[in-house]
Residue, then its C-alpha position, 0 to 999 in steps of 0.5 A: m529593565p524593571t518597569e518601575l524604572n521606565p514608566k512609559f514601558n509600564e504604560k505601553t504594557q497596561n495599554g496593550q493589556i487594556n486594549r486586548i481586554n477590550e478586544d476580547k469583551y467586544l467581539s462585535r467589532r469584528s465582522e460577523n462574516q469573519l466570525l462565522k468563517n472562523g467558527e467563532m460564531k454560531i447562528s441558529v434560526q428558530d421558527q423560520l416559518l412563523n418568525p423569519t427574523k428571529v435569530d439566536i447568535d452564540f459567541r464562543p472565545v477562541k484562543s490562538v495557538k501556534i503550531d510548529l508544523k515542522n515537528v508535525e512534518k517530522m513525525v508524519d515522515s517518520s511514521l510513513s517511512q517506518r510503515l514504508s519500511g515495513f511494507v518494503t520488508r514484507v514485499d521483500e519477504i514475499d518476493s524471496k518466498f516466491n523466488e525460493k518456491q519458483k526455484k524449487m518448482v524449476s528444479i522439480l520440473s527440470n529433474d522430471l524432464k530429465f526423467v522423462k528424457i531418460n524414459l524416452n530414450q530407454v523406450d526408443d531403445n526398447v522400440k529399436e530393439i523390438l523392431t530389430e527382433t521383429n525384422n529378424i523374426s520376419t526374416k526367419i519366417d521369410k526364410s522358412h517359407m522359401e524353404t517350405y516352397r522349395e520342398l514343395e516344388 
């Protein structure tokens, strides 16, 4: 509806605008504590020791801004999920490399263990063979001694 056709609407709008302008002009109507709390008013004390009552008050107008926190929340969630995804991917890569290295190490150790077992078996066989030969030689020496004693008798 155009404002010319509805004089009450036009009057309300003008009154609302005038009241708002008056509110902005006369910030002193608000409590000083609220202004200080919101950071709209700064107080600086000069020459506190010489003149403790002298206070400068500085006002600065503050515009009200409405922030849609849902968009901020979505952006933060998106950023965090991307970072988390990258972190998880990196952890998976490290874990994968560790597992590969661990498997290689286990394989190498397993092969080394097999080699040691084979060598121990060979050493064991060689020791048995040497023992058998030593026993044979000992038996021959004993026989030889026995024959020598017989001949001497």
